[in-house]
N, C-alpha and C positions, 0 to 999 in steps of 0.2 A: 504494500500500500504506500503511495507516495506521501511524503511529508507535506503538511500544510505550509504554504509560504507565509512569510511574516505579514503579508498584506491580506491574509484571510480570504483569498479569492477575489479581492477587489482589483479593478484595472488600475493602471497608473493614474489615469485622470480622476477616478473615484477617490483614490488615496489623496491626491492633490486637493480635491474639493473637501474631503473630510478633514484634512489638516487645516484648511482655511476656515472651515466651520468651527473647529475647536478653538480658533482664535477669536471667535465672536462675530465674524462677518455675516451680514445678512445676505439673502439670495440676490438682492439687487446689487450689493457691493461685489459679491462673487462674480456675477454676470459682467459687470463693468470691468473688473480686473482681468477676467479671462477672455473678454471680447465675444461673449455668447449671450443668448437670451435668457431671461429668468426661467422660461419654460425648459430650456436645456438643463439648467441647474436643478430645477424640480425633478426632472427625469433622472438625473444622476443621483440625487439624494434618495429617490424612491428605490433605486437599484441598490444603493449603499445600505439602506435600512433593511431591505429584503435579505441581502447577503449576510448582514450581521445579526439578523433576527431581532431588530429593535423597531420601535414605532415613533421615536421622537428624536429631535436634534440633541437634546440633553442626554438621552440614552446612547446615541451614537458617539457623542463626545466622551462619555464615561467609558464606553467600550474601547474607544481608540486609546485612551489614556491607560486603562488597565491592561491592554494587550500590546502596549508599546508601539502603536502605529503612528504616534506623534512624538 
């Protein structure tokens, strides 16, 4: 069985977004910094939440900290 990567199945872009979320940025701020729409950020965050098994920004932040993703 392959070892789980440090990023817990997240894509590079999802890790990047998660790291920025943990720093307190809003979806609008993320979109502006990354040059994408807020809908794109929403889609990435839905994917992050699903992959991590969480339902909120704060839960994703906690997961990221506890699992050393940030």
